[in-house]
C-alpha positions as CSV (number, residue, x, y, z in Angstrom):
1,M,116.3,-178.1,32.0
2,R,113.2,-178.0,34.1
3,R,112.9,-175.3,36.8
4,L,113.1,-177.7,39.8
5,P,116.4,-179.2,38.9
6,L,117.6,-175.6,38.0
7,F,116.7,-174.5,41.5
8,R,118.4,-177.6,43.0
9,L,121.6,-176.7,41.1
10,A,121.3,-173.1,42.4
11,W,121.0,-174.4,45.9
12,R,124.1,-176.5,45.6
13,N,126.0,-173.6,44.0
14,V,125.2,-171.4,46.9
15,W,126.8,-173.7,49.4
16,R,129.9,-174.5,47.4
17,N,131.6,-171.5,49.2
18,R,130.1,-171.5,52.6
19,R,132.1,-168.7,54.0
20,R,131.2,-166.3,51.3
21,T,127.6,-167.4,51.5
22,L,127.4,-166.9,55.2
23,I,129.0,-163.4,54.9
24,T,126.3,-162.5,52.3
25,I,123.5,-163.8,54.4
26,A,124.7,-162.0,57.4
27,A,124.7,-158.7,55.4
28,L,121.1,-159.4,54.3
29,M,120.2,-160.4,57.9
30,V,121.5,-157.0,59.2
31,S,119.3,-155.2,56.7
32,A,116.2,-157.2,57.6
33,T,116.9,-156.8,61.3
34,A,117.4,-153.1,61.1
35,I,114.2,-152.5,59.0
36,V,112.0,-154.6,61.3
37,W,113.3,-152.8,64.4
38,F,113.3,-149.3,63.0
39,R,109.8,-149.7,61.6
40,S,108.6,-151.1,65.0
41,L,110.3,-148.0,66.7
42,V,108.5,-145.6,64.3
43,D,105.2,-147.3,64.9
44,G,105.8,-147.1,68.6
45,M,106.6,-143.4,68.4
46,L,103.5,-142.7,66.3
47,E,101.3,-144.7,68.8
48,D,102.7,-142.8,71.8
49,L,102.1,-139.5,69.9
50,V,98.4,-140.4,69.3
51,K,97.9,-141.5,73.0
52,A,99.5,-138.3,74.2
53,Q,97.3,-136.0,71.9
54,I,94.1,-137.9,72.8
55,Q,94.9,-137.9,76.5
56,N,95.6,-134.3,76.5
57,G,92.2,-133.2,75.4
58,M,91.7,-134.0,71.8
59,G,89.6,-137.1,72.3
60,H,88.9,-139.5,69.4
61,V,85.9,-137.5,67.9
62,A,84.4,-134.1,68.4
63,V,81.0,-132.7,67.7
64,Q,81.4,-129.0,67.1
65,P,80.3,-126.0,64.9
66,V,81.6,-126.2,61.4
67,G,85.1,-124.8,61.2
68,F,85.4,-124.1,64.9
69,E,89.0,-125.4,65.1
70,K,90.1,-122.9,62.4
71,N,88.1,-119.9,63.7
72,P,86.9,-120.4,67.3
73,L,84.6,-117.3,67.6
74,V,82.3,-117.1,70.6
75,D,79.3,-116.9,68.4
76,K,80.2,-120.4,67.1
77,Y,78.5,-122.8,69.6
78,L,76.1,-125.7,69.9
79,H,72.8,-123.9,70.2
80,D,70.7,-127.0,71.1
81,P,73.1,-129.3,73.0
82,A,70.4,-131.5,74.5
83,L,69.6,-133.1,71.2
84,L,73.2,-133.8,70.4
85,V,74.0,-135.1,73.9
86,D,71.1,-137.6,73.5
87,I,72.4,-138.9,70.2
88,V,76.0,-139.1,71.6
89,H,74.9,-140.7,74.8
90,N,72.9,-143.5,73.1
91,D,75.4,-144.4,70.5
92,P,76.8,-147.9,71.1
93,L,80.2,-146.9,69.8
94,V,80.6,-144.1,72.4
95,R,82.6,-145.1,75.4
96,T,82.7,-141.7,77.2
97,W,81.9,-138.2,76.3
98,A,82.3,-134.7,77.9
99,P,81.0,-131.2,77.1
100,R,83.4,-128.3,76.7
101,V,83.3,-124.5,76.3
102,E,86.4,-123.3,74.6
103,A,87.3,-119.7,73.8
104,R,90.3,-117.4,73.1
105,G,91.0,-114.9,75.7
106,L,93.6,-113.3,78.0
107,A,95.0,-114.3,81.4
108,S,96.3,-111.5,83.5
109,S,98.0,-110.9,86.9
110,P,99.5,-107.7,88.4
111,E,102.8,-108.9,87.0
112,N,102.0,-109.8,83.4
113,S,99.4,-110.8,80.8
114,L,99.3,-113.8,78.4
115,G,97.1,-114.9,75.5
116,A,95.2,-117.9,76.7
117,T,92.7,-120.7,75.6
118,I,89.9,-120.7,78.0
119,C,88.4,-124.1,78.5
120,G,85.3,-124.8,80.4
121,I,85.0,-128.5,81.6
122,D,82.5,-130.7,83.5
123,P,84.6,-132.0,86.5
124,A,82.7,-135.2,86.6
125,R,82.8,-136.1,82.9
126,E,86.1,-134.6,81.8
127,P,88.4,-137.4,83.3
128,G,86.8,-139.8,80.9
129,V,88.1,-138.0,77.8
130,S,91.4,-136.3,79.0
131,S,94.2,-136.7,81.6
132,F,94.1,-133.1,82.8
133,H,93.2,-134.3,86.3
134,E,96.4,-136.5,86.3
135,A,98.5,-133.5,85.3
136,I,98.0,-131.5,88.4
137,A,101.4,-130.7,89.9
138,Q,100.2,-128.4,92.6
139,G,96.9,-127.8,94.2
140,S,93.9,-130.0,93.2
141,Y,91.4,-130.7,90.5
142,F,87.9,-129.3,90.6
143,T,85.6,-130.9,93.1
144,N,82.2,-129.6,91.9
145,Q,80.6,-127.8,89.0
146,D,80.2,-124.6,90.9
147,E,83.8,-124.3,92.1
148,N,85.1,-120.8,91.7
149,G,88.7,-121.1,90.6
150,V,91.0,-121.9,87.7
151,I,93.7,-124.4,86.9
152,I,96.6,-123.1,84.8
153,G,99.6,-124.5,83.1
154,S,103.0,-124.5,84.9
155,K,104.6,-122.2,82.3
156,M,101.7,-119.8,82.5
157,A,102.1,-119.7,86.3
158,E,105.8,-118.7,85.8
159,V,105.0,-116.0,83.3
160,L,102.2,-114.5,85.4
161,N,104.2,-115.0,88.6
162,V,101.3,-116.5,90.5
163,D,100.9,-119.4,92.9
164,L,98.1,-121.2,94.5
165,G,95.4,-119.0,95.9
166,D,96.6,-115.9,93.9
167,L,94.0,-114.3,91.7
168,V,94.1,-114.4,87.9
169,A,91.9,-112.2,85.8
170,V,90.4,-114.0,82.8
171,L,89.2,-111.7,79.9
172,V,87.1,-113.1,77.1
173,Q,84.6,-111.7,74.6
174,N,80.9,-112.6,75.5
175,L,78.0,-113.1,73.1
176,K,77.2,-109.4,73.3
177,G,80.6,-108.6,71.8
178,E,81.8,-107.1,75.1
179,V,84.9,-108.0,77.1
180,A,83.8,-110.0,80.0
181,A,86.4,-110.0,82.9
182,E,86.4,-112.2,86.0
183,A,89.0,-112.8,88.7
184,Y,89.5,-116.3,89.8
185,P,91.8,-117.8,92.5
186,V,94.4,-120.4,91.2
187,V,93.2,-123.8,92.7
188,G,95.6,-125.9,90.7
189,I,98.8,-125.8,88.5
190,M,99.2,-128.5,86.0
191,H,102.2,-129.8,83.9
192,T,101.2,-131.7,80.9
193,G,104.6,-131.6,79.1
194,F,102.9,-130.0,76.0
195,P,104.2,-126.4,75.6
196,N,100.9,-125.2,74.1
197,L,99.0,-126.4,77.1
198,D,101.4,-125.5,79.9
199,N,101.8,-122.0,78.3
200,N,98.3,-121.1,77.3
201,L,95.5,-123.2,78.8
202,V,93.2,-122.0,81.6
203,L,90.8,-124.6,82.9
204,M,87.6,-123.5,84.7
205,T,84.3,-125.3,85.4
206,L,81.8,-125.5,82.6
207,A,79.2,-123.5,84.5
208,R,81.7,-120.6,85.1
209,A,82.7,-120.5,81.5
210,Q,79.1,-120.5,80.3
211,Q,78.2,-117.8,82.7
212,Q,81.0,-115.6,81.8
213,I,80.5,-115.9,78.0
214,G,76.7,-115.9,78.3
215,Y,76.1,-119.4,76.8
216,G,73.5,-120.4,79.3
217,Y,73.5,-124.1,79.0
218,A,75.2,-124.3,75.5
219,Y,78.6,-125.8,74.7
220,T,81.1,-125.2,71.9
221,K,81.9,-128.8,71.5
222,I,81.4,-132.4,72.8
223,V,84.5,-134.5,73.0
224,I,84.0,-138.2,72.6
225,M,86.1,-141.4,73.2
226,A,85.6,-144.6,71.2
227,P,86.2,-148.0,72.8
228,Q,89.5,-148.3,70.8
229,S,91.4,-145.9,68.5
230,S,90.6,-148.3,65.7
231,D,86.9,-147.6,66.2
232,M,87.4,-143.9,65.5
233,A,86.3,-143.9,61.9
234,K,83.3,-146.1,62.5
235,L,82.2,-143.8,65.5
236,K,82.5,-140.7,63.2
237,A,80.5,-142.3,60.5
238,S,77.9,-143.4,63.0
239,L,77.4,-140.0,64.6
240,A,77.6,-138.1,61.3
241,G,74.7,-140.2,60.0
242,K,72.6,-139.4,63.0
243,I,73.5,-135.7,63.5
244,T,71.7,-133.6,60.8
245,V,71.7,-130.3,62.6
246,P,72.8,-127.5,60.3
247,G,76.1,-126.0,61.1
248,V,77.3,-128.9,63.2
249,E,80.0,-131.4,62.1
250,V,81.7,-134.5,63.4
251,K,85.4,-134.6,63.2
252,T,88.1,-137.0,64.3
253,W,91.1,-135.8,66.2
254,E,93.4,-136.4,63.1
255,E,91.3,-133.9,61.2
256,L,91.4,-131.4,64.1
257,Y,95.1,-131.9,64.4
258,P,96.6,-131.8,60.8
259,M,100.1,-131.8,62.2
260,Q,99.7,-135.5,62.9
261,Q,99.5,-136.2,59.2
262,Q,102.6,-134.2,58.6
263,L,104.5,-136.1,61.2
264,T,103.3,-139.4,59.8
265,Q,104.5,-138.3,56.4
266,L,107.8,-137.4,57.9
267,Y,108.2,-140.7,59.6
268,D,107.3,-142.5,56.3
269,A,109.8,-140.5,54.3
270,S,112.5,-141.3,56.9
271,M,111.6,-145.0,56.6
272,V,111.9,-144.8,52.8
273,F,115.3,-143.1,53.1
274,F,116.3,-145.8,55.7
275,M,115.4,-148.5,53.4
276,L,117.1,-147.0,50.3
277,L,120.2,-146.6,52.4
278,F,120.2,-150.2,53.3
279,I,119.5,-151.3,49.7
280,I,122.4,-149.3,48.4
281,L,124.9,-150.5,51.0
282,T,123.9,-154.1,51.0
283,S,123.7,-154.1,47.1
284,F,127.4,-153.3,46.9
285,G,128.3,-156.4,48.8
286,M,125.8,-158.6,47.1
287,I,126.9,-157.6,43.6
288,N,130.5,-158.2,44.5
289,T,129.8,-161.6,45.9
290,I,127.6,-162.8,43.1
291,L,129.9,-161.4,40.4
292,M,132.9,-163.1,42.0
293,S,130.9,-166.3,42.0
294,V,130.0,-165.8,38.3
295,L,133.6,-165.1,37.3
296,E,134.9,-168.1,39.1
297,R,132.5,-170.3,37.1
298,I,132.9,-169.0,33.6
299,N,134.2,-172.4,32.4
300,E,131.4,-174.0,34.0
301,F,128.8,-171.8,32.3
302,G,130.5,-172.5,29.0
303,M,130.2,-176.2,29.6
304,M,126.6,-175.8,30.5
305,A,125.9,-173.9,27.4
306,A,127.7,-176.6,25.4
307,L,125.4,-179.2,26.9
308,G,122.3,-177.3,25.8
309,M,121.6,-174.8,28.6
310,R,120.1,-171.7,27.1
311,P,121.1,-168.2,28.2
312,G,117.7,-167.7,29.8
313,Q,118.3,-170.7,32.0
314,I,121.8,-169.4,33.0
315,F,120.2,-166.1,33.9
316,R,117.5,-167.7,36.0
317,L,120.1,-169.9,37.7
318,I,122.0,-166.9,39.0
319,M,118.7,-165.2,40.1
320,Y,117.6,-168.4,42.0
321,E,120.9,-168.3,43.8
322,A,120.2,-164.7,44.8
323,I,116.7,-165.8,46.0
324,V,118.3,-168.6,48.2
325,L,120.5,-166.0,49.8
326,A,117.7,-163.6,50.3
327,F,115.5,-166.4,51.9
328,F,118.0,-167.2,54.6
329,G,119.0,-163.6,55.2
330,T,115.4,-162.6,55.5
331,L,114.5,-165.7,57.7
332,V,117.3,-164.9,60.2
333,G,116.9,-161.1,60.0
334,L,113.2,-161.3,60.8
335,G,113.8,-163.6,63.7
336,V,116.5,-161.3,65.2
337,G,114.7,-158.1,64.4
338,G,111.4,-159.4,65.8
339,G,113.1,-160.5,68.9
340,L,114.8,-157.1,69.5
341,A,111.5,-155.3,68.8
342,Y,109.7,-157.6,71.3
343,I,112.3,-157.0,74.0
344,N,112.0,-153.2,73.3
345,S,108.2,-153.4,73.4
346,I,108.5,-154.7,77.1
347,Y,111.5,-152.7,78.4
348,G,111.4,-149.8,76.1
349,I,114.2,-147.7,74.6
350,N,115.6,-144.8,76.7
351,L,116.0,-141.8,74.4
352,S,116.6,-139.2,77.3
353,A,119.6,-137.9,75.3
354,V,117.1,-136.3,72.8
355,A,114.4,-135.5,75.2
356,G,114.0,-131.9,73.8
357,T,113.5,-133.2,70.3
358,L,110.9,-135.7,71.5
359,K,108.9,-132.9,73.4
360,T,109.0,-130.8,70.3
361,M,107.5,-133.7,68.3
362,G,104.7,-134.0,70.9
363,L,106.1,-137.1,72.8
364,L,106.0,-136.9,76.6
365,S,108.0,-140.0,77.6
366,T,111.7,-140.4,76.9
367,V,111.3,-144.2,76.9
368,I,109.8,-145.3,73.7
369,T,108.3,-148.9,73.4
370,T,108.3,-150.5,70.0
371,V,105.0,-151.8,68.4
372,I,105.3,-154.9,66.4
373,K,103.0,-155.0,63.4
374,P,103.0,-157.5,60.5
375,G,103.7,-154.7,58.0
376,A,107.2,-154.4,59.4
377,F,108.1,-158.0,58.6
378,V,106.6,-157.7,55.1
379,L,108.5,-154.5,54.5
380,A,111.8,-156.1,55.5
381,A,111.2,-159.3,53.5
382,L,110.3,-157.3,50.3
383,T,113.3,-154.9,50.8
384,V,115.8,-157.8,51.2
385,L,114.3,-159.7,48.1
386,I,114.5,-156.6,46.0
387,T,118.0,-156.0,47.1
388,A,119.1,-159.5,46.3
389,L,117.4,-159.5,42.8
390,V,118.7,-156.1,41.9
391,S,122.1,-157.0,43.0
392,A,122.0,-160.3,41.0
393,L,120.7,-158.7,37.8
394,Y,124.0,-157.5,36.4
395,P,126.0,-160.7,37.2
396,A,123.1,-162.8,35.8
397,L,123.1,-160.8,32.5
398,K,126.8,-161.1,32.3
399,A,126.7,-164.9,32.7
400,A,123.8,-165.2,30.3
401,R,125.7,-163.3,27.6
402,L,129.0,-165.2,27.7
403,R,130.2,-166.6,24.4
404,L,130.3,-170.3,24.3
405,L,133.9,-170.8,23.0
406,A,135.4,-167.9,25.0
407,A,133.8,-169.2,28.2
408,I,135.1,-172.8,27.7
409,R,138.7,-171.5,26.9
410,H,138.6,-169.1,29.8
411,I,141.4,-169.5,32.4
């Protein structure tokens, strides 16, 4: 029997019991729908995480001393920034850039002291690479490079018990190895939603940070934004090919923030668990349905074998029936799942009930929007197809191994 007539026979067999067929298709549809929607939700959460990290000071790419993120000593800085700035400024893949001076230090008030990350920024260029200026909850952002003041996080303000206008002493080691201390008025209090920033970050102007540490006109890093996140790797390769200064490296934000890879792996692991769960649950229903169909047709299979149908053809017939079920289940499931994901991409999903968990993960918003990618549909289709084929394997083998006379005499 040729394959096309065998497939036609499988098609007819599937629709002989419409109710059972529709129930099976519905089960497969639920699996496909859930996978498309959940994968889109995970992609949306990852994208929100990336945006949040980049907007809160990471940038897409950074030019910095080798190993600075692991050991940010004050003697690690860009000694000749003018050459590096010229390369960065003229690279066609660079959208915006900003210089930084970053150092570990101490913020102190008459009430308390707290370990701090001191960050000197250029007030004019910094808004192009971060959203610090948008996170000001009280006070104001810096108005000029020579402004004498600091912006601190909301949690730091609580711990130090300071308000706008109060003095905060900033202590940091300078290039001479001495402790340099300066008192600055608080001109702004910001709330980013990131605990590590709100608890520890002290912003001051670039000129003040350079003066206190003794850098002159040097920086510790240059933070750079590409036109799109997808251009990040190209931008890194472009800059790395042009910057040949010893002791200077170009790194993407993902390399500077390894926790992102761990979160991505966690999300991928949860996706694998989710798929396996649906495969197992759906398989039970599928095996039961197909096995019942086989047992009801034992006499029929015996007659087919008597008419010359080989065991391999009977096996393929059952597998074709599973493919038909998987096709319709996938088709409807992709449509429903894609529709739900599209609606959620517009209106979002309110996850305020787990707001604390989301903040721990680095997500600022409690309303997550789904991101629809072709991979979600491919993943769902493959999962449903594998589920159907695995579920049909045992019934198909059982039908193919039926003894001719026993099958014909079966009641």
